[in-house]
VOVO-534570 format. One record per residue (C-alpha): residue number from 1; x, y, z. Coordinates in steps of 0.05 Angstrom, whole numbers, plus 32768, in hexadecimal, padded with zeros to 4 digits. Layout:
N
n: NUM, x: X, y: Y, z: Z .
...
***
This chain:
488
n: 1, x: 8898, y: 889E, z: 89F0 .
n: 2, x: 88D6, y: 88C1, z: 89D5 .
n: 3, x: 88CA, y: 88AE, z: 8987 .
n: 4, x: 889A, y: 88D4, z: 895A .
n: 5, x: 8862, y: 88A5, z: 894E .
n: 6, x: 8863, y: 8890, z: 8908 .
n: 7, x: 8826, y: 885C, z: 8909 .
n: 8, x: 87F7, y: 8861, z: 88D2 .
n: 9, x: 87B1, y: 886E, z: 88D9 .
n: 10, x: 8796, y: 8855, z: 888D .
n: 11, x: 8752, y: 8875, z: 888D .
n: 12, x: 8766, y: 88BA, z: 88A7 .
n: 13, x: 87A1, y: 88B8, z: 8876 .
n: 14, x: 8779, y: 88B0, z: 883E .
n: 15, x: 874E, y: 88EF, z: 8850 .
n: 16, x: 8791, y: 8913, z: 8856 .
n: 17, x: 87A6, y: 88FC, z: 8812 .
n: 18, x: 8765, y: 8915, z: 87F1 .
n: 19, x: 8769, y: 8958, z: 8817 .
n: 20, x: 87B0, y: 8961, z: 87FA .
n: 21, x: 879C, y: 8950, z: 87B3 .
n: 22, x: 8763, y: 897D, z: 87B8 .
n: 23, x: 878E, y: 89B5, z: 87D3 .
n: 24, x: 87C7, y: 89AA, z: 87A3 .
n: 25, x: 87FA, y: 8999, z: 87DF .
n: 26, x: 883A, y: 8976, z: 87CF .
n: 27, x: 8865, y: 896F, z: 8811 .
n: 28, x: 88B1, y: 8977, z: 8816 .
n: 29, x: 88E0, y: 8949, z: 8837 .
n: 30, x: 8913, y: 895D, z: 886C .
n: 31, x: 8947, y: 894D, z: 883C .
n: 32, x: 8927, y: 8981, z: 880B .
n: 33, x: 8927, y: 89B3, z: 8845 .
n: 34, x: 896D, y: 89A1, z: 8850 .
n: 35, x: 8980, y: 89A6, z: 8808 .
n: 36, x: 8950, y: 89CC, z: 87E4 .
n: 37, x: 8979, y: 89BF, z: 87A1 .
n: 38, x: 8956, y: 897A, z: 87A6 .
n: 39, x: 8913, y: 899D, z: 879B .
n: 40, x: 88F2, y: 8985, z: 8757 .
n: 41, x: 88FD, y: 89BA, z: 871F .
n: 42, x: 88B0, y: 89BB, z: 871D .
n: 43, x: 88A6, y: 89DB, z: 8762 .
n: 44, x: 88E1, y: 8A08, z: 8758 .
n: 45, x: 88BE, y: 8A22, z: 8717 .
n: 46, x: 887B, y: 8A2C, z: 8740 .
n: 47, x: 889F, y: 8A53, z: 8775 .
n: 48, x: 88B4, y: 8A87, z: 8741 .
n: 49, x: 8871, y: 8AA7, z: 8745 .
n: 50, x: 8861, y: 8A9F, z: 8790 .
n: 51, x: 8871, y: 8ACE, z: 87C8 .
n: 52, x: 8895, y: 8ABC, z: 8807 .
n: 53, x: 885B, y: 8AC2, z: 882F .
n: 54, x: 8822, y: 8AAE, z: 8804 .
n: 55, x: 87F3, y: 8A78, z: 8818 .
n: 56, x: 8804, y: 8A45, z: 87E5 .
n: 57, x: 8810, y: 89FE, z: 87F2 .
n: 58, x: 8854, y: 8A05, z: 87CD .
n: 59, x: 8871, y: 8A32, z: 8800 .
n: 60, x: 8878, y: 89F5, z: 8828 .
n: 61, x: 88BC, y: 89EC, z: 8801 .
n: 62, x: 88D2, y: 8A31, z: 881A .
n: 63, x: 88D9, y: 8A16, z: 8864 .
n: 64, x: 8924, y: 8A16, z: 885E .
n: 65, x: 895E, y: 8A3F, z: 8876 .
n: 66, x: 8974, y: 8A4B, z: 8828 .
n: 67, x: 893D, y: 8A70, z: 8808 .
n: 68, x: 8957, y: 8AA7, z: 87DB .
n: 69, x: 8952, y: 8AEC, z: 8806 .
n: 70, x: 8918, y: 8B07, z: 87DF .
n: 71, x: 88CE, y: 8B14, z: 87EB .
n: 72, x: 88B3, y: 8AF4, z: 87AD .
n: 73, x: 88CA, y: 8AC1, z: 877C .
n: 74, x: 8908, y: 8AA8, z: 8797 .
n: 75, x: 8930, y: 8A66, z: 8791 .
n: 76, x: 895F, y: 8A49, z: 87BD .
n: 77, x: 89A9, y: 8A55, z: 87CD .
n: 78, x: 89D7, y: 8A4E, z: 880A .
n: 79, x: 89C1, y: 8A58, z: 8851 .
n: 80, x: 89AD, y: 8A99, z: 8862 .
n: 81, x: 89DD, y: 8AB5, z: 889C .
n: 82, x: 8A07, y: 8AF3, z: 88B3 .
n: 83, x: 8A49, y: 8AF8, z: 88D5 .
n: 84, x: 8A48, y: 8B2E, z: 8904 .
n: 85, x: 8A88, y: 8B58, z: 8905 .
n: 86, x: 8AB2, y: 8B66, z: 8947 .
n: 87, x: 8AA1, y: 8BB1, z: 8940 .
n: 88, x: 8A5A, y: 8B9F, z: 894F .
n: 89, x: 8A67, y: 8B67, z: 8985 .
n: 90, x: 8AA3, y: 8B7A, z: 89A8 .
n: 91, x: 8AC0, y: 8B3B, z: 89A2 .
n: 92, x: 8AF5, y: 8B15, z: 897A .
n: 93, x: 8ACC, y: 8AD9, z: 8974 .
n: 94, x: 8AA6, y: 8ACE, z: 892E .
n: 95, x: 8A5E, y: 8AD1, z: 893E .
n: 96, x: 8A34, y: 8AB6, z: 8907 .
n: 97, x: 89E7, y: 8AB5, z: 8905 .
n: 98, x: 89B5, y: 8A91, z: 88D6 .
n: 99, x: 8981, y: 8AC5, z: 88BD .
n: 100, x: 893A, y: 8AAC, z: 88C8 .
n: 101, x: 891A, y: 8AE5, z: 88A2 .
n: 102, x: 8919, y: 8AC3, z: 8860 .
n: 103, x: 88E8, y: 8A89, z: 8876 .
n: 104, x: 889F, y: 8A92, z: 886A .
n: 105, x: 887B, y: 8AB6, z: 88A1 .
n: 106, x: 88C4, y: 8ADA, z: 88AD .
n: 107, x: 88D7, y: 8AA8, z: 88E5 .
n: 108, x: 88F6, y: 8A63, z: 88E6 .
n: 109, x: 88BF, y: 8A48, z: 8915 .
n: 110, x: 8899, y: 8A36, z: 88D3 .
n: 111, x: 88C8, y: 89FD, z: 88D3 .
n: 112, x: 88C2, y: 89E2, z: 8918 .
n: 113, x: 8871, y: 89E4, z: 890B .
n: 114, x: 887A, y: 89C2, z: 88CD .
n: 115, x: 88A0, y: 8988, z: 88E9 .
n: 116, x: 886A, y: 8980, z: 891F .
n: 117, x: 8831, y: 897A, z: 88F4 .
n: 118, x: 884A, y: 8952, z: 88B7 .
n: 119, x: 8859, y: 8913, z: 88D7 .
n: 120, x: 8813, y: 890C, z: 88EC .
n: 121, x: 87FD, y: 8920, z: 88B0 .
n: 122, x: 881D, y: 88F1, z: 8882 .
n: 123, x: 880E, y: 88B8, z: 88B4 .
n: 124, x: 87C0, y: 88CB, z: 88BA .
n: 125, x: 87C7, y: 88D5, z: 8900 .
n: 126, x: 87AD, y: 891F, z: 88F4 .
n: 127, x: 876F, y: 8925, z: 88C7 .
n: 128, x: 876A, y: 8969, z: 88AA .
n: 129, x: 8721, y: 895B, z: 888F .
n: 130, x: 8708, y: 895A, z: 88D8 .
n: 131, x: 873E, y: 8974, z: 890A .
n: 132, x: 8758, y: 89B5, z: 891D .
n: 133, x: 87A6, y: 89BE, z: 8924 .
n: 134, x: 87B4, y: 89EA, z: 8967 .
n: 135, x: 87F1, y: 8A10, z: 896B .
n: 136, x: 8803, y: 8A27, z: 89B4 .
n: 137, x: 883A, y: 8A58, z: 89B4 .
n: 138, x: 8858, y: 8A9A, z: 89CB .
n: 139, x: 8859, y: 8AB8, z: 897F .
n: 140, x: 887E, y: 8A9A, z: 8945 .
n: 141, x: 886F, y: 8A51, z: 894C .
n: 142, x: 8822, y: 8A5C, z: 894C .
n: 143, x: 882C, y: 8A88, z: 8910 .
n: 144, x: 8856, y: 8A53, z: 88EE .
n: 145, x: 8823, y: 8A20, z: 88FE .
n: 146, x: 87E9, y: 8A47, z: 88E4 .
n: 147, x: 8810, y: 8A54, z: 88A7 .
n: 148, x: 8823, y: 8A09, z: 889A .
n: 149, x: 87D7, y: 89F6, z: 88A9 .
n: 150, x: 87C2, y: 8A24, z: 8876 .
n: 151, x: 87ED, y: 8A05, z: 8842 .
n: 152, x: 87E3, y: 89C3, z: 8857 .
n: 153, x: 8797, y: 89CA, z: 8852 .
n: 154, x: 8787, y: 89C6, z: 889E .
n: 155, x: 8762, y: 89F3, z: 88CA .
n: 156, x: 8789, y: 8A10, z: 8900 .
n: 157, x: 8782, y: 8A35, z: 894A .
n: 158, x: 87BA, y: 8A62, z: 8961 .
n: 159, x: 87C6, y: 8A6B, z: 89AA .
n: 160, x: 87F9, y: 8AA2, z: 89C1 .
n: 161, x: 87FA, y: 8AD2, z: 89FB .
n: 162, x: 87CC, y: 8B13, z: 89F3 .
n: 163, x: 880F, y: 8B3F, z: 8A02 .
n: 164, x: 8839, y: 8B28, z: 89C5 .
n: 165, x: 8843, y: 8B5C, z: 898E .
n: 166, x: 880C, y: 8B76, z: 8966 .
n: 167, x: 8828, y: 8B5D, z: 8922 .
n: 168, x: 881D, y: 8B13, z: 8937 .
n: 169, x: 87D8, y: 8B1C, z: 8948 .
n: 170, x: 87C7, y: 8B47, z: 8908 .
n: 171, x: 87E5, y: 8B0F, z: 88D8 .
n: 172, x: 87C6, y: 8AD8, z: 88FF .
n: 173, x: 877F, y: 8AF0, z: 88F3 .
n: 174, x: 8788, y: 8AEA, z: 88AF .
n: 175, x: 87A8, y: 8AA4, z: 88AD .
n: 176, x: 8790, y: 8A7B, z: 88EA .
n: 177, x: 8749, y: 8A64, z: 88F1 .
n: 178, x: 8746, y: 8A78, z: 8938 .
n: 179, x: 8774, y: 8AA0, z: 8963 .
n: 180, x: 8774, y: 8A9C, z: 89B1 .
n: 181, x: 8794, y: 8AD2, z: 89D9 .
n: 182, x: 87A8, y: 8AB4, z: 8A1D .
n: 183, x: 87BA, y: 8AE1, z: 8A54 .
n: 184, x: 8801, y: 8AFC, z: 8A64 .
n: 185, x: 883B, y: 8B03, z: 8A36 .
n: 186, x: 887B, y: 8AE3, z: 8A24 .
n: 187, x: 8884, y: 8AC0, z: 8A63 .
n: 188, x: 883B, y: 8AA4, z: 8A6C .
n: 189, x: 8847, y: 8A5F, z: 8A4F .
n: 190, x: 881D, y: 8A3A, z: 8A7F .
n: 191, x: 87E0, y: 8A65, z: 8A70 .
n: 192, x: 87E8, y: 8A46, z: 8A27 .
n: 193, x: 87ED, y: 8A02, z: 8A42 .
n: 194, x: 87B1, y: 8A0A, z: 8A6D .
n: 195, x: 878A, y: 8A25, z: 8A2F .
n: 196, x: 879F, y: 89E2, z: 8A07 .
n: 197, x: 877E, y: 89B7, z: 8A42 .
n: 198, x: 8743, y: 89DD, z: 8A37 .
n: 199, x: 8741, y: 89D0, z: 89F1 .
n: 200, x: 8750, y: 8986, z: 89FC .
n: 201, x: 8710, y: 8980, z: 8A2C .
n: 202, x: 86E6, y: 89A3, z: 89FA .
n: 203, x: 86D6, y: 896A, z: 89D3 .
n: 204, x: 86E8, y: 898B, z: 8991 .
n: 205, x: 870A, y: 8967, z: 895A .
n: 206, x: 8751, y: 8983, z: 8961 .
n: 207, x: 879E, y: 8973, z: 896B .
n: 208, x: 87CC, y: 899C, z: 8995 .
n: 209, x: 8812, y: 89A2, z: 897B .
n: 210, x: 8836, y: 89BB, z: 89BB .
n: 211, x: 887B, y: 89D4, z: 899F .
n: 212, x: 8898, y: 89CB, z: 89E5 .
n: 213, x: 888D, y: 8980, z: 89E7 .
n: 214, x: 8889, y: 896A, z: 899F .
n: 215, x: 88C8, y: 8947, z: 8987 .
n: 216, x: 88BC, y: 895E, z: 893D .
n: 217, x: 88CF, y: 899E, z: 8955 .
n: 218, x: 890F, y: 8980, z: 896D .
n: 219, x: 8919, y: 8958, z: 8931 .
n: 220, x: 8918, y: 898F, z: 88FD .
n: 221, x: 894F, y: 89BD, z: 891F .
n: 222, x: 8979, y: 8985, z: 892E .
n: 223, x: 897D, y: 8973, z: 88DF .
n: 224, x: 8967, y: 89B2, z: 88BA .
n: 225, x: 8982, y: 89E9, z: 88E5 .
n: 226, x: 89C1, y: 89C0, z: 88FE .
n: 227, x: 89D5, y: 89B2, z: 88B5 .
n: 228, x: 89C9, y: 89F8, z: 88A3 .
n: 229, x: 89FA, y: 8A14, z: 88D8 .
n: 230, x: 8A2A, y: 89D9, z: 88C3 .
n: 231, x: 8A24, y: 89F1, z: 887D .
n: 232, x: 8A35, y: 8A3C, z: 8891 .
n: 233, x: 8A73, y: 8A25, z: 88B9 .
n: 234, x: 8A8B, y: 89FF, z: 8884 .
n: 235, x: 8A83, y: 8A3D, z: 8851 .
n: 236, x: 8AAC, y: 8A6A, z: 8882 .
n: 237, x: 8ADD, y: 8A43, z: 88A3 .
n: 238, x: 8B2C, y: 8A40, z: 8896 .
n: 239, x: 8B5C, y: 8A0E, z: 88B3 .
n: 240, x: 8B5B, y: 8A2F, z: 88F7 .
n: 241, x: 8B16, y: 8A37, z: 8905 .
n: 242, x: 8AF2, y: 8A19, z: 893F .
n: 243, x: 8AAA, y: 8A0A, z: 8943 .
n: 244, x: 8AA6, y: 8A21, z: 8989 .
n: 245, x: 8A5F, y: 8A2F, z: 899D .
n: 246, x: 8A16, y: 8A33, z: 898B .
n: 247, x: 89E9, y: 8A65, z: 89AF .
n: 248, x: 899D, y: 8A62, z: 89AF .
n: 249, x: 8965, y: 8A79, z: 89DA .
n: 250, x: 8944, y: 8A3D, z: 89FB .
n: 251, x: 88FB, y: 8A50, z: 89E7 .
n: 252, x: 88D8, y: 8A0E, z: 89D4 .
n: 253, x: 8916, y: 89EB, z: 89DC .
n: 254, x: 8915, y: 89DA, z: 8993 .
n: 255, x: 8948, y: 8A08, z: 8971 .
n: 256, x: 8980, y: 89F2, z: 899F .
n: 257, x: 897B, y: 89AB, z: 8986 .
n: 258, x: 89A6, y: 89BF, z: 894B .
n: 259, x: 89E0, y: 89BE, z: 8986 .
n: 260, x: 89D4, y: 8974, z: 8989 .
n: 261, x: 89E1, y: 8969, z: 8941 .
n: 262, x: 8A1B, y: 8996, z: 8945 .
n: 263, x: 8A40, y: 8977, z: 897C .
n: 264, x: 8A46, y: 8937, z: 8956 .
n: 265, x: 8A71, y: 895F, z: 8927 .
n: 266, x: 8A92, y: 8986, z: 8955 .
n: 267, x: 8A94, y: 8964, z: 8999 .
n: 268, x: 8ABA, y: 899E, z: 89BB .
n: 269, x: 8A87, y: 89D5, z: 89AA .
n: 270, x: 8A57, y: 89F0, z: 89DE .
n: 271, x: 8A0F, y: 89F4, z: 89DD .
n: 272, x: 89F5, y: 8A35, z: 89FF .
n: 273, x: 89AB, y: 8A3C, z: 8A1D .
n: 274, x: 8993, y: 8A84, z: 8A1F .
n: 275, x: 895A, y: 8AAA, z: 8A46 .
n: 276, x: 8942, y: 8AE3, z: 8A5A .
n: 277, x: 8964, y: 8B01, z: 8A9F .
n: 278, x: 8921, y: 8B1A, z: 8AB2 .
n: 279, x: 8907, y: 8AD2, z: 8AB8 .
n: 280, x: 8947, y: 8AA6, z: 8AC9 .
n: 281, x: 8923, y: 8A61, z: 8AC8 .
n: 282, x: 8963, y: 8A36, z: 8AB3 .
n: 283, x: 8992, y: 8A67, z: 8AD7 .
n: 284, x: 8976, y: 8A6A, z: 8B18 .
n: 285, x: 8931, y: 8A47, z: 8B17 .
n: 286, x: 8913, y: 8A8B, z: 8B14 .
n: 287, x: 88D5, y: 8AAC, z: 8AF9 .
n: 288, x: 88BB, y: 8AED, z: 8ADE .
n: 289, x: 88A6, y: 8B0E, z: 8A9D .
n: 290, x: 88D4, y: 8B30, z: 8A67 .
n: 291, x: 88CF, y: 8B4E, z: 8A23 .
n: 292, x: 88F7, y: 8B1F, z: 89F7 .
n: 293, x: 88C1, y: 8B05, z: 89CE .
n: 294, x: 88C0, y: 8ABF, z: 89B1 .
n: 295, x: 88EB, y: 8A9D, z: 89EA .
n: 296, x: 88B1, y: 8A83, z: 8A1A .
n: 297, x: 88C9, y: 8A6B, z: 8A5C .
n: 298, x: 88BB, y: 8A59, z: 8AA6 .
n: 299, x: 88C0, y: 8A11, z: 8A9A .
n: 300, x: 88F8, y: 89E7, z: 8A71 .
n: 301, x: 88DD, y: 89CB, z: 8A2E .
n: 302, x: 88D4, y: 897F, z: 8A2F .
n: 303, x: 88F7, y: 8982, z: 89EB .
n: 304, x: 8935, y: 89A3, z: 8A05 .
n: 305, x: 8972, y: 8972, z: 8A0F .
n: 306, x: 898D, y: 8990, z: 8A4D .
n: 307, x: 89C7, y: 895C, z: 8A54 .
n: 308, x: 89EA, y: 8979, z: 8A17 .
n: 309, x: 89E3, y: 89C1, z: 8A2A .
n: 310, x: 8A27, y: 89DE, z: 8A40 .
n: 311, x: 8A15, y: 8A2D, z: 8A57 .
n: 312, x: 89E0, y: 8A57, z: 8A69 .
n: 313, x: 89DE, y: 8A9D, z: 8A5A .
n: 314, x: 89A6, y: 8ACC, z: 8A7A .
n: 315, x: 8999, y: 8B0E, z: 8A49 .
n: 316, x: 897C, y: 8B52, z: 8A65 .
n: 317, x: 8940, y: 8B61, z: 8A41 .
n: 318, x: 894E, y: 8BA8, z: 8A47 .
n: 319, x: 898D, y: 8B9C, z: 8A1F .
n: 320, x: 8964, y: 8B7D, z: 89E6 .
n: 321, x: 8932, y: 8BB2, z: 89E8 .
n: 322, x: 8965, y: 8BEC, z: 89E1 .
n: 323, x: 8991, y: 8BC7, z: 89AE .
n: 324, x: 8955, y: 8BBE, z: 8980 .
n: 325, x: 894C, y: 8C07, z: 8982 .
n: 326, x: 8998, y: 8C12, z: 8971 .
n: 327, x: 8998, y: 8BE1, z: 893E .
n: 328, x: 895D, y: 8BFF, z: 8914 .
n: 329, x: 8950, y: 8C4B, z: 8929 .
n: 330, x: 8977, y: 8C82, z: 88FC .
n: 331, x: 89A7, y: 8C9C, z: 8939 .
n: 332, x: 89B5, y: 8C58, z: 894B .
n: 333, x: 89CC, y: 8C3F, z: 8908 .
n: 334, x: 89F2, y: 8C7F, z: 88F5 .
n: 335, x: 8A17, y: 8C73, z: 893B .
n: 336, x: 8A2C, y: 8C2F, z: 892A .
n: 337, x: 8A44, y: 8C45, z: 88E8 .
n: 338, x: 8A70, y: 8C79, z: 890B .
n: 339, x: 8A8B, y: 8C42, z: 893A .
n: 340, x: 8AA3, y: 8C1B, z: 8902 .
n: 341, x: 8A6D, y: 8BEC, z: 88F6 .
n: 342, x: 8A6B, y: 8BDE, z: 88AC .
n: 343, x: 8A2D, y: 8C03, z: 8887 .
n: 344, x: 8A17, y: 8BC0, z: 8864 .
n: 345, x: 8A13, y: 8B9B, z: 88AA .
n: 346, x: 89EE, y: 8BD4, z: 88CB .
n: 347, x: 89BA, y: 8BD8, z: 888D .
n: 348, x: 89AE, y: 8B90, z: 889D .
n: 349, x: 89A2, y: 8B92, z: 88ED .
n: 350, x: 8958, y: 8B8D, z: 88DE .
n: 351, x: 8962, y: 8B47, z: 88D2 .
n: 352, x: 8963, y: 8B3E, z: 8922 .
n: 353, x: 8924, y: 8B38, z: 8947 .
n: 354, x: 8924, y: 8B40, z: 8990 .
n: 355, x: 8939, y: 8AFB, z: 899F .
n: 356, x: 896C, y: 8B00, z: 896C .
n: 357, x: 898B, y: 8B39, z: 8993 .
n: 358, x: 8986, y: 8B0C, z: 89D0 .
n: 359, x: 89AC, y: 8AD4, z: 89A7 .
n: 360, x: 89E3, y: 8B03, z: 898F .
n: 361, x: 89EF, y: 8B1C, z: 89DF .
n: 362, x: 89F5, y: 8AD5, z: 89F0 .
n: 363, x: 8A2A, y: 8AC5, z: 89BD .
n: 364, x: 8A51, y: 8B03, z: 89D6 .
n: 365, x: 8A4D, y: 8AEA, z: 8A20 .
n: 366, x: 8A5F, y: 8AA6, z: 8A0C .
n: 367, x: 8A9C, y: 8AC6, z: 89E0 .
n: 368, x: 8AB2, y: 8AF3, z: 8A19 .
n: 369, x: 8AAB, y: 8ABE, z: 8A52 .
n: 370, x: 8AD9, y: 8A87, z: 8A2C .
n: 371, x: 8B07, y: 8ABE, z: 8A11 .
n: 372, x: 8AFD, y: 8AAA, z: 89C7 .
n: 373, x: 8B28, y: 8AC2, z: 898E .
n: 374, x: 8B1D, y: 8ACF, z: 8941 .
n: 375, x: 8B28, y: 8A82, z: 893C .
n: 376, x: 8AE4, y: 8A76, z: 895E .
n: 377, x: 8AA6, y: 8A73, z: 893A .
n: 378, x: 8A63, y: 8A79, z: 8965 .
n: 379, x: 8A23, y: 8A6C, z: 8942 .
n: 380, x: 89E0, y: 8A85, z: 8953 .
n: 381, x: 899F, y: 8A97, z: 8933 .
n: 382, x: 8970, y: 8AD2, z: 8925 .
n: 383, x: 892F, y: 8AB0, z: 8922 .
n: 384, x: 890B, y: 8AE8, z: 890D .
n: 385, x: 8914, y: 8B2F, z: 88F4 .
n: 386, x: 88FE, y: 8B79, z: 8906 .
n: 387, x: 88C3, y: 8B6D, z: 88D9 .
n: 388, x: 889C, y: 8B4D, z: 8912 .
n: 389, x: 88AE, y: 8B86, z: 8943 .
n: 390, x: 88A4, y: 8BC5, z: 8923 .
n: 391, x: 8864, y: 8BDA, z: 8950 .
n: 392, x: 8892, y: 8BCA, z: 898C .
n: 393, x: 88C9, y: 8BF7, z: 8970 .
n: 394, x: 8890, y: 8C31, z: 8969 .
n: 395, x: 887C, y: 8C1D, z: 89B2 .
n: 396, x: 88C2, y: 8C23, z: 89C8 .
n: 397, x: 88CE, y: 8C68, z: 89AD .
n: 398, x: 888B, y: 8C81, z: 89D1 .
n: 399, x: 88AC, y: 8C5C, z: 8A0D .
n: 400, x: 88ED, y: 8C7C, z: 8A0D .
n: 401, x: 88EA, y: 8CB7, z: 89DB .
n: 402, x: 8911, y: 8CBD, z: 8998 .
n: 403, x: 8956, y: 8C99, z: 899C .
n: 404, x: 898D, y: 8CCD, z: 8996 .
n: 405, x: 89D5, y: 8CC8, z: 898D .
n: 406, x: 89E4, y: 8CCC, z: 89D8 .
n: 407, x: 89B0, y: 8C93, z: 89E4 .
n: 408, x: 89D5, y: 8C6D, z: 89AC .
n: 409, x: 8A18, y: 8C72, z: 89CA .
n: 410, x: 8A00, y: 8C61, z: 8A0D .
n: 411, x: 89D9, y: 8C24, z: 89F3 .
n: 412, x: 8A18, y: 8C0F, z: 89CE .
n: 413, x: 8A46, y: 8C15, z: 8A05 .
n: 414, x: 8A18, y: 8BF7, z: 8A3D .
n: 415, x: 89F4, y: 8BBD, z: 8A18 .
n: 416, x: 8A26, y: 8BA8, z: 89DC .
n: 417, x: 8A6A, y: 8BB8, z: 89ED .
n: 418, x: 8A5A, y: 8BB4, z: 8A3B .
n: 419, x: 8A37, y: 8B6B, z: 8A36 .
n: 420, x: 8A5B, y: 8B43, z: 8A6D .
n: 421, x: 8A63, y: 8AFC, z: 8A85 .
n: 422, x: 8A32, y: 8B07, z: 8AC4 .
n: 423, x: 89EE, y: 8AE0, z: 8AC3 .
n: 424, x: 8A0C, y: 8AA4, z: 8A9F .
n: 425, x: 8A1B, y: 8A60, z: 8AB5 .
n: 426, x: 8A48, y: 8A30, z: 8AA0 .
n: 427, x: 8A2B, y: 89F1, z: 8AAA .
n: 428, x: 8A3F, y: 89AF, z: 8AD3 .
n: 429, x: 8A22, y: 8967, z: 8AD4 .
n: 430, x: 89F8, y: 897D, z: 8B15 .
n: 431, x: 89E0, y: 89BF, z: 8AF9 .
n: 432, x: 89CB, y: 899B, z: 8ABA .
n: 433, x: 89A4, y: 896B, z: 8AE4 .
n: 434, x: 8985, y: 89A4, z: 8B0C .
n: 435, x: 896C, y: 89C6, z: 8AC8 .
n: 436, x: 8952, y: 8980, z: 8AB0 .
n: 437, x: 892E, y: 8972, z: 8AEF .
n: 438, x: 8903, y: 89B4, z: 8AE9 .
n: 439, x: 88DD, y: 898D, z: 8AAC .
n: 440, x: 88BB, y: 8961, z: 8AE5 .
n: 441, x: 888F, y: 899E, z: 8AF6 .
n: 442, x: 8877, y: 89B0, z: 8AB4 .
n: 443, x: 8871, y: 896C, z: 8A94 .
n: 444, x: 8867, y: 893B, z: 8AC3 .
n: 445, x: 883A, y: 8960, z: 8AF7 .
n: 446, x: 8814, y: 898B, z: 8AC7 .
n: 447, x: 8815, y: 896C, z: 8A7D .
n: 448, x: 8813, y: 8920, z: 8A89 .
n: 449, x: 885A, y: 890A, z: 8A74 .
n: 450, x: 8878, y: 88D5, z: 8A9E .
n: 451, x: 88B0, y: 88D3, z: 8AC8 .
n: 452, x: 88D0, y: 8892, z: 8AAC .
n: 453, x: 88D7, y: 88BE, z: 8A66 .
n: 454, x: 88F3, y: 88F6, z: 8A89 .
n: 455, x: 8927, y: 88C9, z: 8AAB .
n: 456, x: 8935, y: 88A9, z: 8A60 .
n: 457, x: 8948, y: 88F1, z: 8A48 .
n: 458, x: 897C, y: 88F3, z: 8A75 .
n: 459, x: 8998, y: 88AF, z: 8A81 .
n: 460, x: 8989, y: 8889, z: 8A3B .
n: 461, x: 89C2, y: 889C, z: 8A0A .
n: 462, x: 8992, y: 888A, z: 89CF .
n: 463, x: 8956, y: 88B6, z: 89E4 .
n: 464, x: 8968, y: 88F0, z: 89BA .
n: 465, x: 8989, y: 88CE, z: 8981 .
n: 466, x: 894E, y: 889F, z: 8973 .
n: 467, x: 8924, y: 88E0, z: 8967 .
n: 468, x: 8956, y: 88FC, z: 893B .
n: 469, x: 895B, y: 88BB, z: 890F .
n: 470, x: 8914, y: 88BB, z: 8901 .
n: 471, x: 8921, y: 88F2, z: 88CC .
n: 472, x: 8924, y: 88BF, z: 888E .
n: 473, x: 88EB, y: 8897, z: 88A6 .
n: 474, x: 88C2, y: 88D6, z: 88A4 .
n: 475, x: 88DB, y: 88EB, z: 8860 .
n: 476, x: 88C5, y: 88A2, z: 8847 .
n: 477, x: 8882, y: 88B0, z: 885E .
n: 478, x: 887C, y: 88F7, z: 883E .
n: 479, x: 8896, y: 88DB, z: 87FA .
n: 480, x: 8860, y: 88A5, z: 8801 .
n: 481, x: 8830, y: 88D8, z: 8812 .
n: 482, x: 883E, y: 88FF, z: 87D9 .
n: 483, x: 883B, y: 88C4, z: 87A8 .
n: 484, x: 87F5, y: 88B6, z: 87C1 .
n: 485, x: 87E1, y: 88FC, z: 87B5 .
n: 486, x: 87FE, y: 88F7, z: 876E .
n: 487, x: 880C, y: 8940, z: 875F .
n: 488, x: 8859, y: 8932, z: 874D .
***
């Protein structure tokens, strides 16, 4: 079934309404996340005294790209973004990145998790009075799910690999009702799926929200992220500007859905899917382990519309690790300023987490391959920031020593200015189909999907648009739910 199930379970819906009334919960619509200026004044006033990460149900209204960039009490404005100068990127193309730091939890995954849970909640399919919400992830998604669950009056179980950054575990221990660490690190997604099957068979009252196959993930990024990118493009464009590409790590396959929306508006733009060179699943049917946290791999996500993808780039995790140091250690920043990177930009490089560095390198590869000019805009995302990797930075110092000026010069030359067009592929019909077919081994053989739906994803022109078109129906259900709760 392609479309998100919106059938109503009346008895369970009654329980959800009562829980929301008891916990003072009002749920925002997608329209309010896209256009937060439409949020009721009453709620905006309440937010003036609430911190960005506070466990307060009003922070549901901060699930938007448009939060004022402050830690507490902020309102709403334009989409948060940065444009990277050529002195940093080494290319003439304008590389522009949405900034995820100013979401609650410091990462945009809080939106994808919201979009998986809320349709089940407002239809009564998920009963928060008896069920736990289970969030399998390689990091930020389970953090977002645990946060959303706490705001929505639900108990939560977070699942993530034991090798993820310590910041994730320390925060989750205070937010989630249960944290399960599975074997391995970033690439060990199957072990997460195996744990989900174990929980299903346990008989416990729970519902698993798997970002890799939940179409709510696709829906949120299609509309909320896609429209945020379009707004930014319209702000920065001139009469000669082209929207040429959008680059995103594949991860769960959700974020890249914004490209489907943008292609409707800019049919000639290209969608670029990025992965780790050390685990080149899309590029070379490969496998392995890597250090780019947040882009779990060794499979093709069910929610990734592969037929609409134009390029694959594979990014060396060594480049990401060393550039994270260059961007954030004192000698690295001094060197960048000396090389002509504006100081204001250098002081904001902590807006990039390690997956953001990978997205930046993917955009540079794409720009070089296509010989782009200053008339071309390439959009990407900094899904989280250095805030979630400070312990990793300390580990790298211990592994490699303090970053010296000589180190900074080497990293700048090799990994930034020296980024090249190796390890990337411009997709043909045949190569797209090859990648799409890889879904079979994870989703049909292991996870119970059907080959009929797999074929529909490829051959049915309405498969993906029908999902995107459900946003209005879900908003109506959210409005009806809020009316029953009666707090507005």
